[in-house]
N, C-alpha and C positions, 0 to 999 in steps of 0.2 A: 662618890664624893661630889659635892656641889660647890660650884665656884660662883662668887658674886652675890649670893643670896644668903643672909644669915640663917643658921640652921633652925632658929626658933620661929621664923616667919612663915605662916601658913601660905601654901601656894596660891590660894585665892586672893591673898592680900599683897602679893608681890607687885610693885608698881612697874608697869610696862608702857612703852611708848605707844600712843594711839595709832601712829602711822606705821610702826614696826612692832607688832605685838610679840615678836620673838626676841625683843631686846629689853632687858631689864634696865631701868634707870631710876636712881634715887634723886636725880636733879629735876626740880619742878619749875615750870614756867612761873615767873613772878607776877604774871597778869591773870592767868586763868587757873593756875595751880595744878595743871596736868603734868605728868611725867614727860620728859623729852630726852630722847637718846642723843648722843653727840652729833649725829648727822642733822638732827632737827633743832639744835640749839643755836640761837642767835644772840649775840651780845647786844644788850639794850642799854640805854643811859643808866638804868638801875637794874642790876641783876641779869638774868637770862630769860629770854622769851622763846616760846615755841614758834614754829613756822607760821601758823595761822595768826597768832597774836602779833607777831612781828610784821606780817604783811598788812594787817589791819591798822596798826599804828602808823605805818608808812603812808597808807591811804589817807589817814586822818591828819597827818602833819601838814602844816601850811606849805604851799608851793612858793619857793623863793624865785624871784624874777630879776632879770637884769634891768638896768635903768630904762630900757626901751621895750620891755615886755617879754623878752625871750626867757627861756628856761635856763636857770643857772646850771652850768656843767663845769665841774672842777677838772683840773688836769690840763693836758695839752690841748691846743686848738686843733681838734680832730679834723674838722672840715678843711682848714687851711692845709694841713699835712696831706690829707687825701687828695686835694686838688694838685698839690705839688707832685705827689707820687704819680698821678695819672699823666700829668704833663711830661714827667721824666720818662715814664714807660712808653708813651707815644713817641717821644724823641728817639728812644733806643730802637723802636720798631722802624721809624723813618730812616735811621742811620743804616740799619742792616737790610731793610727792604724798602728802597726808595719809592716804588709805586704806591706805597701806603699814603704818602703825602698827597698824590694826585687824587686819591679816592676820597679824601676828607677835606681838602682845602675848599675855600669859598671864593667864587667870583659871581658878580651879578647875573651872568648868563645861566647859572644853575638855580636861580631863585624859584622858577616855576616848576622845574622837573625834580630837583633834589633840595628842597628847602632846609632839610636837616643839617646841611653843610654850614648853615649860618651859626650853629652852635658847635659842631664838631671841629671847625677850623680854630676855635679858641683854645683847643688843647694841643695844637700842632705848633711847631717852631721851625725856623729855617735849619735844615739839616747840614748846611754847609759851614756852620760855625757855632761855637759854644756861647758867644757873647750874647746872642739874642735870648736864649733860654736862661742863661745865667742871670741876666738882669731881671727878667720877668719872675723867676723863682725867688730871687732876693726881695724884689718889691712885694710879691705875694706874701712872703713870710713876714716882712716888715709891717705891712698893713694888716694882715690877717690876725697876727697875735695881739693887735690892739683892738680891732673892730669885732672880731668874732666873740670875745667874752662880753663885749658891750651889747651887741645885738642878739646874741644867742645863735646856736648852730644853724637852725633852720632858716632864720632870717638872713644870716650871712650867706648861706648857700644860695638862697633865692636872689639876693643882691648880686652875687657874682654871675649867675646864669643870665639874669635879665640884662645886666650890663653887657655881657658878651653878645646877646642878641641885639642890643642897641648899637654896639660897635659895628655889627654886620649891616644893620640898617643904614648906618652912616656911610658904609662902603657902597651900598646899593644906591644911595642918593647922589654921591659925589664922585664915584670912580667910574672909569670906562667899564663896559659890560664884560670885557675879557680879561680884566686885571685880577689875578688870584691873590688872595691874602691868607696868611697864617699867623698865629700868635695869640697869646693871652692879653695882649696890650689893651684891647678894648675893654675887657673886664677889669684889668688893673687900673685903668683910668677911671672906671666906674667906682672902684674902691677909693681912689684918691678923691673923687667927688663926694663920696659918702663921708670920708674923714673931714672934708671941708665943712660939710653940713653939721656934723657932730660938734666940731670946734666952735662954729658960729652959734649953735644952740647953747653951748656952755659958756659962751662969751669969752673964749680963749683966743690967744693970738693965732692968726692964720698966715702970717707973713711967710714963714718957712715953707708951708705947704704951697702957697701961691708961687713962690720962687721956684720950687721943685717942679710944679706943674708947668710953669711957663718954659723952663729950660727943657723939659722933656718934650713938650708939645712943639717947641721950635725945632727940635732935631728932625722932625718929620718933613720940614721944608728944606733942610740943608743936607741931610744924609739920605742917599738913595735907598730905595727898597724899604721905606718905612711908611706904613699906611696911616697917615695923619687923619684920614677920614674915619677910621675905626676908633682912633683916640678920641676924636670929637664926639662921635656917636655914643661911645661908652661913657665918657665924662658926663654928658648931659643926662643920659639915662641913670647913671649912678646918683647924680644929684636929685633927680626926681624920685627915685626909689628911697633914698635916705630921707628926703623930706617927708614922705609918707610914713616911714618907720619912726622917725624922731619926733615929729610934731603931731602924731595921732593923739587924741585926747586920752588922758589917763583915767580910764573907766573900765568897768567889767567887760565892755565890748571893744576894748582897744585892739585885741588880736584880730577880731573880725574886721575892724576898720582897716588895719594894716594889710591884711591879706587881700581884702577887697580892693584896696588901693593898688597893690602890686599887680593884681589880676587886671585891673583897669589899664595899667601901663602896658602889660603884655598884649592886651586886646588892641590898644592903640598902635603898638609897634607892628602887630600882625596885619592890622587894617592898612597901615601905611605901606607895608611890604606888598600887600596884594594890589593896592592902587598903583604904586610906583612900578611894579612888575608889569602890570597891564599897560601902563602908559609908555613904558620903554619896549614893549613888544616881547617880553620875556616869558609869557605864558601862552 
């Protein structure tokens, strides 16, 4: 007894899937006409397409971009959530294994020997209380869900990381060599600076952002154990990065200009770090 094939159909004429010759299929691709088994069928705007035609149509479809040149990605702000998860995971490790904090925090005296601490410290928080990480995670979520869709995931991730580096450079310039710092605040202030640039470019009101920035920046002078130096460095770096991303000319070379501009900022920060470290006798 034969199943799935009409008795009057010759075996040589039975339609089989090109990718799976052992599978009979009477469903054909609307584009090329070849049979496609259920595993190889993809829903297209009109009918069903096989794997090859579906992939080809996706390659030929226009790439949609955000207002500032990033790739449009639907759904949740993945980069923002990932950064929050990393910070929360690091905090849990700090809580259960306190020496982890000492291994990753940053102080200017580590600049020459362990410069990677300038970035790793941005994922740590004070393990002695929840207020520090709670505020930063809330601010990251608040800013990220607005900025990430506008800039695109890659540009937003670079903005965060370069701002974190800028915050550490601010600590290097303005803090004692033995003062350790932890926290995502430098990067968070970089996001605030980016939001300010975006609003200015759109000619929107910036009053609420300025008030929020001023209030948070002032806390560094009145509340102990807050590194206002990292806030200032992150803010200035975020403004510079956002200016590159937002005001890059809208042309086919816009991405090249943006990434070259961000690379230039990183080179400037690294050069300043090397010069300051040498001047302060840290290398």
